[in-house]
MDTraj code that builds the backbone (N, CA, C; nanometers):
import mdtraj as md
import numpy as np

residues = "UNK UNK UNK UNK UNK UNK UNK UNK UNK UNK UNK UNK UNK UNK UNK UNK UNK UNK UNK UNK UNK UNK UNK UNK UNK UNK UNK UNK UNK UNK UNK UNK UNK UNK UNK UNK UNK UNK UNK UNK UNK UNK UNK UNK UNK UNK UNK UNK UNK UNK UNK UNK UNK UNK UNK UNK UNK UNK UNK UNK UNK UNK UNK UNK UNK UNK UNK UNK UNK UNK UNK UNK UNK UNK UNK UNK UNK UNK UNK UNK UNK UNK UNK UNK UNK UNK UNK UNK UNK UNK UNK UNK UNK UNK UNK UNK UNK UNK UNK UNK UNK UNK UNK UNK UNK UNK UNK UNK UNK UNK UNK UNK UNK UNK UNK UNK UNK UNK UNK UNK UNK UNK UNK UNK UNK UNK UNK UNK UNK UNK UNK UNK UNK UNK UNK UNK UNK UNK UNK UNK UNK UNK UNK UNK UNK UNK UNK UNK UNK UNK UNK UNK UNK".split()
xyz = np.array([
    [18.6095, 1.3189, -0.9500],
    [18.5508, 1.1927, -0.9912],
    [18.5577, 1.1838, -1.1427],
    [18.5820, 1.0675, -1.1909],
    [18.5927, 1.0436, -1.3338],
    [18.4570, 1.0541, -1.4016],
    [18.4605, 1.0869, -1.5318],
    [18.3348, 1.0967, -1.6060],
    [18.3031, 0.9674, -1.6793],
    [18.3873, 0.8670, -1.6670],
    [18.3600, 0.7378, -1.7297],
    [18.2337, 0.6782, -1.6701],
    [18.1612, 0.6044, -1.7529],
    [18.0406, 0.5384, -1.7028],
    [18.0801, 0.4183, -1.6172],
    [17.9851, 0.3722, -1.5384],
    [18.0102, 0.2547, -1.4547],
    [18.0502, 0.1361, -1.5404],
    [17.9809, 0.1158, -1.6519],
    [18.0129, 0.0002, -1.7366],
    [18.1534, 0.0126, -1.7949],
    [18.1962, 0.1335, -1.8305],
    [18.3325, 0.1521, -1.8822],
    [18.4366, 0.1205, -1.7751],
    [18.4120, 0.1652, -1.6533],
    [18.5057, 0.1379, -1.5437],
    [18.5130, -0.0107, -1.5123],
    [18.3986, -0.0769, -1.5154],
    [18.3947, -0.2209, -1.4876],
    [18.4713, -0.2965, -1.5954],
    [18.4464, -0.2628, -1.7215],
    [18.5186, -0.3275, -1.8326],
    [18.6687, -0.3004, -1.8237],
    [18.7060, -0.1763, -1.7954],
    [18.8478, -0.1396, -1.7862],
    [18.9186, -0.2172, -1.6751],
    [18.8432, -0.2585, -1.5739],
    [18.8999, -0.3376, -1.4642],
    [18.9068, -0.4857, -1.4991],
    [18.8632, -0.5207, -1.6208],
    [18.8690, -0.6598, -1.6649],
    [18.7537, -0.7446, -1.6150],
    [18.6467, -0.6800, -1.5733],
    [18.5310, -0.7524, -1.5212],
    [18.4161, -0.7489, -1.6211],
    [18.3309, -0.8487, -1.6121],
    [18.2112, -0.8535, -1.6955],
    [18.1097, -0.7542, -1.6397],
    [18.0421, -0.6836, -1.7278],
    [17.9411, -0.5860, -1.6868],
    [17.8095, -0.6584, -1.6603],
    [17.7570, -0.6413, -1.5389],
    [17.6264, -0.6970, -1.5021],
    [17.5455, -0.5854, -1.4367],
    [17.4156, -0.6035, -1.4307],
    [17.3297, -0.5025, -1.3676],
    [17.3668, -0.4803, -1.2205],
    [17.3897, -0.5860, -1.1409],
    [17.4293, -0.5622, -1.0013],
    [17.5621, -0.4869, -0.9899],
    [17.6580, -0.5193, -1.0743],
    [17.7866, -0.4488, -1.0696],
    [17.7690, -0.3016, -1.1050],
    [17.6906, -0.2736, -1.2077],
    [17.6668, -0.1342, -1.2449],
    [17.5969, -0.0601, -1.1314],
    [17.4956, -0.1217, -1.0727],
    [17.4200, -0.0561, -0.9658],
    [17.5080, -0.0279, -0.8444],
    [17.5861, -0.1266, -0.8015],
    [17.6721, -0.1088, -0.6841],
    [17.7761, -0.0009, -0.7103],
    [17.8373, -0.0016, -0.8272],
    [17.9386, 0.0996, -0.8563],
    [17.8766, 0.2387, -0.8603],
    [17.7594, 0.2520, -0.9192],
    [17.6923, 0.3823, -0.9223],
    [17.6544, 0.4289, -0.7822],
    [17.6102, 0.3375, -0.6979],
    [17.5787, 0.3738, -0.5592],
    [17.7024, 0.4333, -0.4929],
    [17.8167, 0.3681, -0.5093],
    [17.9391, 0.4157, -0.4448],
    [17.9925, 0.5432, -0.5089],
    [17.9801, 0.5545, -0.6393],
    [18.0282, 0.6758, -0.7073],
    [17.9481, 0.7988, -0.6679],
    [17.8212, 0.7801, -0.6381],
    [17.7352, 0.8946, -0.6075],
    [17.7152, 0.9161, -0.4577],
    [17.7710, 0.8289, -0.3767],
    [17.7545, 0.8407, -0.2320],
    [17.8416, 0.9533, -0.1771],
    [17.7852, 1.0289, -0.0859],
    [17.8637, 1.1339, -0.0206],
    [17.9273, 1.0824, 0.1082],
    [17.8965, 0.9583, 0.1432],
    [17.9504, 0.9019, 0.2665],
    [18.0228, 0.7720, 0.2423],
    [18.0156, 0.6858, 0.3397],
    [18.0828, 0.5565, 0.3374],
    [17.9801, 0.4504, 0.3752],
    [17.8965, 0.4089, 0.2791],
    [17.7878, 0.3162, 0.3114],
    [17.8375, 0.1759, 0.3455],
    [17.7570, 0.1064, 0.4262],
    [17.7847, -0.0337, 0.4557],
    [17.7061, -0.1205, 0.3570],
    [17.7185, -0.2513, 0.3687],
    [17.6540, -0.3428, 0.2740],
    [17.5020, -0.3269, 0.2758],
    [17.4446, -0.3083, 0.3936],
    [17.2989, -0.2892, 0.4024],
    [17.2557, -0.1677, 0.3207],
    [17.3263, -0.0578, 0.3384],
    [17.2920, 0.0659, 0.2670],
    [17.3151, 0.0514, 0.1173],
    [17.4235, -0.0141, 0.0797],
    [17.4527, -0.0352, -0.0625],
    [17.3452, -0.1230, -0.1254],
    [17.3075, -0.2296, -0.0559],
    [17.2043, -0.3205, -0.1077],
    [17.0721, -0.2470, -0.1267],
    [17.0310, -0.1697, -0.0272],
    [16.9046, -0.0952, -0.0369],
    [16.9079, 0.0025, -0.1540],
    [17.0185, 0.0732, -0.1704],
    [17.0289, 0.1699, -0.2799],
    [17.0342, 0.0997, -0.4154],
    [17.1030, -0.0139, -0.4224],
    [17.1090, -0.0896, -0.5483],
    [16.9706, -0.1400, -0.5864],
    [16.8924, -0.1807, -0.4874],
    [16.7560, -0.2290, -0.5149],
    [16.6684, -0.1187, -0.5729],
    [16.6905, 0.0051, -0.5332],
    [16.6111, 0.1143, -0.5911],
    [16.6481, 0.1365, -0.7371],
    [16.7668, 0.0934, -0.7763],
    [16.8122, 0.1111, -0.9146],
    [16.7722, -0.0052, -1.0047],
    [16.7836, -0.1287, -0.9520],
    [16.7613, -0.2447, -1.0403],
    [16.6573, -0.3426, -0.9888],
    [16.5938, -0.3096, -0.8792],
    [16.4961, -0.4039, -0.8247],
    [16.5613, -0.5041, -0.7331],
    [16.5403, -0.6291, -0.7612],
    [16.5853, -0.7353, -0.6723],
    [16.7352, -0.7624, -0.6867],
    [16.8054, -0.7609, -0.5737],
    [16.9457, -0.8015, -0.5675],
    [16.9709, -0.8508, -0.4250],
    [17.0389, -0.9630, -0.4130],
    [17.0608, -1.0221, -0.2804],
    [17.1823, -0.9605, -0.2115],
    [17.1829, -0.9747, -0.0795],
    [17.2996, -0.9305, -0.0032],
    [17.4241, -1.0061, -0.0485],
    [17.4102, -1.1358, -0.0737],
    [17.5254, -1.2150, -0.1158],
    [17.5824, -1.1630, -0.2466],
    [17.4947, -1.1253, -0.3396],
    [17.5421, -1.0695, -0.4664],
    [17.6199, -0.9410, -0.4418],
    [17.5695, -0.8558, -0.3535],
    [17.6392, -0.7304, -0.3231],
    [17.7747, -0.7599, -0.2600],
    [17.7812, -0.8551, -0.1664],
    [17.9103, -0.8942, -0.1084],
    [18.0058, -0.9432, -0.2174],
    [17.9560, -1.0253, -0.3084],
    [18.0398, -1.0784, -0.4165],
    [18.0892, -0.9670, -0.5079],
    [18.0009, -0.8731, -0.5410],
    [18.0383, -0.7596, -0.6259],
    [18.1450, -0.6754, -0.5564],
    [18.1248, -0.6456, -0.4287],
    [18.2227, -0.5652, -0.3551],
    [18.3582, -0.6351, -0.3476],
    [18.3587, -0.7654, -0.3274],
    [18.4851, -0.8407, -0.3237],
    [18.5562, -0.8330, -0.4579],
    [18.4817, -0.8489, -0.5671],
    [18.5411, -0.8388, -0.7010],
    [18.5935, -0.6978, -0.7255],
    [18.5186, -0.5977, -0.6833],
    [18.5610, -0.4583, -0.7011],
    [18.6838, -0.4255, -0.6172],
    [18.6929, -0.4817, -0.4973],
    [18.8127, -0.4601, -0.4151],
    [18.9353, -0.5197, -0.4833],
    [18.9224, -0.6429, -0.5337],
    [19.0348, -0.7073, -0.6032],
    [19.0752, -0.6278, -0.7268],
    [18.9780, -0.5665, -0.7935],
    [19.0041, -0.4889, -0.9153],
    [19.0409, -0.3439, -0.8840],
    [19.0467, -0.3077, -0.7572],
    [19.0833, -0.1734, -0.7119],
    [18.9839, -0.0660, -0.7575],
    [18.8565, -0.1041, -0.7661],
    [18.7515, -0.0072, -0.7988],
    [18.6906, 0.0540, -0.6731],
    [18.6922, -0.0201, -0.5638],
    [18.6388, 0.0307, -0.4379],
    [18.7390, 0.0056, -0.3267],
    [18.7215, 0.0797, -0.2201],
    [18.8072, 0.0668, -0.1031],
    [18.7193, 0.0326, 0.0164],
    [18.7593, -0.0674, 0.0897],
    [18.6884, -0.1075, 0.2110],
    [18.7513, -0.0345, 0.3292],
    [18.6671, 0.0253, 0.4103],
    [18.7119, 0.0917, 0.5320],
    [18.6524, 0.0127, 0.6469],
    [18.7387, -0.0470, 0.7265],
    [18.6916, -0.1340, 0.8343],
    [18.7687, -0.1036, 0.9619],
    [18.7462, 0.0161, 1.0191],
    [18.8209, 0.0510, 1.1399],
    [18.7882, -0.0432, 1.2549],
    [18.8872, -0.0751, 1.3334],
    [18.8688, -0.1604, 1.4500],
    [18.7576, -0.1040, 1.5369],
    [18.6670, -0.1894, 1.5777],
    [18.5589, -0.1457, 1.6649],
    [18.4349, -0.0990, 1.5922],
    [18.4398, -0.0908, 1.4605],
    [18.3211, -0.0509, 1.3852],
    [18.2253, -0.1683, 1.3759],
    [18.0979, -0.1373, 1.3692],
    [17.9963, -0.2423, 1.3615],
    [18.0003, -0.3142, 1.2274],
    [18.0280, -0.2418, 1.1210],
    [18.0269, -0.3012, 0.9870],
    [18.1300, -0.2324, 0.8995],
    [18.1829, -0.3076, 0.8049],
    [18.2751, -0.2488, 0.7080],
    [18.1992, -0.1466, 0.6251],
    [18.2689, -0.0424, 0.5848],
    [18.2123, 0.0614, 0.4987],
    [18.2913, 0.0615, 0.3688],
    [18.2319, 0.1188, 0.2668],
    [18.2944, 0.1173, 0.1348],
    [18.2912, 0.2554, 0.0721],
    [18.3899, 0.2797, -0.0154],
    [18.3924, 0.4025, -0.0932],
    [18.4486, 0.3729, -0.2306],
    [18.4092, 0.4541, -0.3267],
    [18.4630, 0.4450, -0.4615],
    [18.6111, 0.4781, -0.4535],
    [18.6942, 0.3998, -0.5192],
    [18.8390, 0.4186, -0.5136],
    [18.8775, 0.5356, -0.6031],
    [18.9075, 0.6485, -0.5409],
    [18.9432, 0.7691, -0.6165],
    [19.0929, 0.7798, -0.6403],
    [19.1689, 0.6934, -0.5772],
    [19.3147, 0.6950, -0.5888],
    [19.3730, 0.8293, -0.5475],
    [19.3054, 0.8957, -0.4548],
    [19.3638, 1.0151, -0.3964],
    [19.4270, 0.9737, -0.2639],
    [19.4964, 1.0620, -0.2044],
    [19.5719, 1.0305, -0.0845],
    [19.4952, 1.0841, 0.0361],
    [19.4046, 1.0033, 0.0916],
    [19.3282, 1.0512, 0.2069],
    [19.3151, 0.9440, 0.3147],
    [19.2834, 0.9924, 0.4326],
    [19.2632, 0.9064, 0.5485],
    [19.1227, 0.9306, 0.6023],
    [19.0934, 0.8812, 0.7220],
    [18.9574, 0.8904, 0.7745],
    [18.9537, 0.9315, 0.9212],
    [18.8534, 1.0126, 0.9532],
    [18.8166, 1.0445, 1.0905],
    [18.6963, 0.9573, 1.1248],
    [18.6959, 0.8945, 1.2409],
    [18.5828, 0.8114, 1.2818],
    [18.5359, 0.8583, 1.4188],
    [18.4062, 0.8856, 1.4298],
    [18.3482, 0.9257, 1.5579],
    [18.3266, 0.8010, 1.6435],
    [18.3783, 0.8028, 1.7642],
    [18.3629, 0.6889, 1.8555],
    [18.2178, 0.6681, 1.8983],
    [18.1373, 0.7730, 1.8936],
    [17.9986, 0.7625, 1.9395],
    [17.9045, 0.7158, 1.8300],
    [17.8983, 0.7883, 1.7190],
    [17.8004, 0.7556, 1.6145],
    [17.8612, 0.6802, 1.4966],
    [17.9930, 0.6647, 1.4951],
    [18.0666, 0.5919, 1.3912],
    [18.0658, 0.6619, 1.2548],
    [18.0335, 0.7913, 1.2530],
    [18.0427, 0.8665, 1.1277],
    [18.1873, 0.8612, 1.0788],
    [18.2049, 0.8492, 0.9475],
    [18.3385, 0.8471, 0.8876],
    [18.3495, 0.9660, 0.7935],
    [18.4576, 1.0413, 0.8076],
    [18.4811, 1.1594, 0.7253],
    [18.6187, 1.1473, 0.6613],
    [18.6281, 1.1811, 0.5336],
    [18.7566, 1.1818, 0.4641],
    [18.8385, 1.3030, 0.5070],
    [18.9685, 1.2822, 0.5263],
    [19.0615, 1.3923, 0.5522],
    [19.1831, 1.3719, 0.4630],
    [19.2342, 1.4801, 0.4039],
    [19.3500, 1.4650, 0.3163],
    [19.4741, 1.4253, 0.3953],
    [19.5624, 1.3578, 0.3271],
    [19.6901, 1.3210, 0.3867],
    [19.7742, 1.4473, 0.4004],
    [19.8683, 1.4440, 0.4910],
    [19.9504, 1.5619, 0.5158],
    [20.0538, 1.5867, 0.4066],
    [20.0735, 1.4920, 0.3178],
    [20.1695, 1.5102, 0.2095],
    [20.1123, 1.4651, 0.0778],
    [20.1839, 1.4932, -0.0299],
    [20.1366, 1.4570, -0.1631],
    [20.1872, 1.3210, -0.2098],
    [20.2915, 1.2704, -0.1447],
    [20.3467, 1.1417, -0.1861],
    [20.2517, 1.0283, -0.1489],
    [20.2530, 0.9231, -0.2288],
    [20.1747, 0.8037, -0.1969],
    [20.2728, 0.6894, -0.1779],
    [20.2814, 0.6267, -0.0631],
    [20.2127, 0.6641, 0.0599],
    [20.2704, 0.7925, 0.1184],
    [20.1907, 0.8595, 0.1998],
    [20.2320, 0.9891, 0.2540],
    [20.3185, 0.9748, 0.3789],
    [20.3332, 0.8534, 0.4278],
    [20.4215, 0.8291, 0.5420],
    [20.4832, 0.6910, 0.5266],
    [20.5975, 0.6744, 0.5873],
    [20.6693, 0.5477, 0.5778],
    [20.7090, 0.5018, 0.7175],
    [20.7104, 0.3706, 0.7398],
    [20.7540, 0.3215, 0.8711],
    [20.9036, 0.3458, 0.8872],
    [20.9492, 0.3631, 1.0106],
    [21.0918, 0.3855, 1.0320],
    [21.1769, 0.2675, 0.9859],
    [21.1207, 0.1481, 0.9896],
    [21.1895, 0.0273, 0.9438],
    [21.0942, -0.0467, 0.8516],
    [21.1363, -0.0743, 0.7279],
    [21.0460, -0.1370, 0.6306],
    [21.0433, -0.2892, 0.6418],
    [21.1425, -0.3500, 0.7073],
    [21.1492, -0.4956, 0.7231],
    [21.1401, -0.5672, 0.5886],
    [21.1899, -0.5041, 0.4845],
    [21.1890, -0.5648, 0.3526],
    [21.0618, -0.5429, 0.2731],
    [20.9636, -0.4754, 0.3308],
    [20.8381, -0.4481, 0.2603],
    [20.8565, -0.3332, 0.1618],
    [20.7874, -0.3401, 0.0501],
    [20.7750, -0.2265, -0.0407],
    [20.6410, -0.1618, -0.0063],
    [20.6434, -0.0548, 0.0706],
    [20.5209, 0.0077, 0.1204],
    [20.4477, 0.0768, 0.0059],
    [20.3203, 0.0411, -0.0097],
    [20.2374, 0.0961, -0.1173],
    [20.1322, 0.1929, -0.0668],
    [20.0874, 0.1736, 0.0564],
    [19.9762, 0.2517, 0.1080],
    [19.9895, 0.2666, 0.2583],
    [19.9551, 0.3833, 0.3079],
    [19.9468, 0.4053, 0.4522],
    [19.8028, 0.4427, 0.4834],
    [19.7381, 0.3658, 0.5702],
    [19.6008, 0.3960, 0.6107],
    [19.6036, 0.4468, 0.7533],
    [19.5502, 0.5655, 0.7709],
    [19.5440, 0.6247, 0.9034],
    [19.3975, 0.6462, 0.9384],
    [19.3611, 0.6071, 1.0590],
    [19.2262, 0.6319, 1.1095],
    [19.2416, 0.7170, 1.2349],
    [19.1844, 0.8357, 1.2294],
    [19.1823, 0.9240, 1.3451],
    [19.0510, 0.8991, 1.4191],
    [19.0590, 0.8691, 1.5464],
    [18.9404, 0.8435, 1.6282],
    [18.9135, 0.9642, 1.7163],
    [18.7881, 0.9954, 1.7347],
    [18.7500, 1.1062, 1.8220],
    [18.5995, 1.1132, 1.8325],
    [18.5510, 1.2323, 1.8585],
    [18.4072, 1.2528, 1.8695],
    [18.3696, 1.3708, 1.7813],
    [18.2705, 1.3487, 1.6957],
    [18.2268, 1.4540, 1.6040],
    [18.1578, 1.5658, 1.6822],
    [18.1446, 1.6806, 1.6180],
    [18.0836, 1.7970, 1.6825],
    [17.9405, 1.7681, 1.7262],
    [17.8654, 1.6956, 1.6440],
    [17.7257, 1.6654, 1.6770],
    [17.7176, 1.5834, 1.8059],
    [17.8036, 1.4837, 1.8194],
    [17.8014, 1.3999, 1.9402],
    [17.8532, 1.4763, 2.0618],
    [17.9541, 1.5607, 2.0430],
    [18.0024, 1.6433, 2.1543],
    [17.8923, 1.7377, 2.2013],
    [17.8220, 1.8001, 2.1058],
    [17.7117, 1.8906, 2.1407],
    [17.6022, 1.8155, 2.2151],
    [17.5711, 1.6943, 2.1692],
    [17.4664, 1.6141, 2.2336],
    [17.5069, 1.5762, 2.3755],
    [17.6351, 1.5554, 2.3960],
    [17.6842, 1.5202, 2.5290],
    [17.6690, 1.6392, 2.6244],
    [17.6931, 1.7594, 2.5708],
    [17.6799, 1.8803, 2.6517],
    [17.5337, 1.9157, 2.6753],
    [17.4473, 1.8870, 2.5751],
    [17.3043, 1.9166, 2.5839],
    [17.2280, 1.7933, 2.5371],
    [17.1889, 1.7031, 2.6287],
    [17.1246, 1.5763, 2.5913],
    [17.0001, 1.5909, 2.5051],
    [16.9359, 1.7073, 2.5034],
    [16.8177, 1.7252, 2.4184],
    [16.8556, 1.7307, 2.2711],
    [16.9862, 1.7435, 2.2399],
    [17.0342, 1.7476, 2.1015],
    [17.1018, 1.6165, 2.0657],
    [17.0437, 1.5070, 2.1059],
    [17.0999, 1.3732, 2.0880],
    [17.1329, 1.3446, 1.9425],
    [17.2503, 1.2879, 1.9195],
    [17.2929, 1.2498, 1.7843],
    [17.2293, 1.1168, 1.7473],
    [17.2014, 1.1002, 1.6211],
    [17.1443, 0.9762, 1.5706],
    [17.2565, 0.8849, 1.5265],
    [17.2538, 0.7624, 1.5729],
    [17.3545, 0.6651, 1.5322],
    [17.3119, 0.6048, 1.4000],
    [17.4002, 0.6142, 1.3001],
    [17.3713, 0.5533, 1.1697],
    [17.4841, 0.4590, 1.1353],
    [17.4608, 0.3326, 1.1569],
    [17.5647, 0.2323, 1.1295],
    [17.5386, 0.1640, 1.0032],
])
top = md.Topology()
chain = top.add_chain()
for i, resn in enumerate(residues, 1):
    res = top.add_residue(resn, chain, resSeq=i)
    for name in ("N", "CA", "C"):
        top.add_atom(name, md.element.get_by_symbol(name[0]), res)
traj = md.Trajectory(xyz[None], top)
């Protein structure tokens, strides 16, 4: 992770620095997971007080356009998730039961790490892979129902 401050990153992306933008970026930079808008809004409120969901949506949209954050929206997920754009080459594992998302490195160092057999004239910039399965916690809970996994969407 970069040592630049949130305000420096926002300015470098050509955006105006505001308290909501700083709060949202800090939430994502310090998150160990892939929070959704509800989680981002709640965490931003602990940093700056009042901020609306609409403001958070607007900030995330601006950050996506500026390539500061990455939206992860696997098919079948209840809500889009977000992560700070590290510009590393990674994909995601998604648990079908609890929807936990885990980063996994790409199998190669090239970006993109895979190419379609036929490009159809596209200049491929990114390959997003989502591996679906069941996490160990949910598998264990299935084998022993008293160890039920908590769904956190």
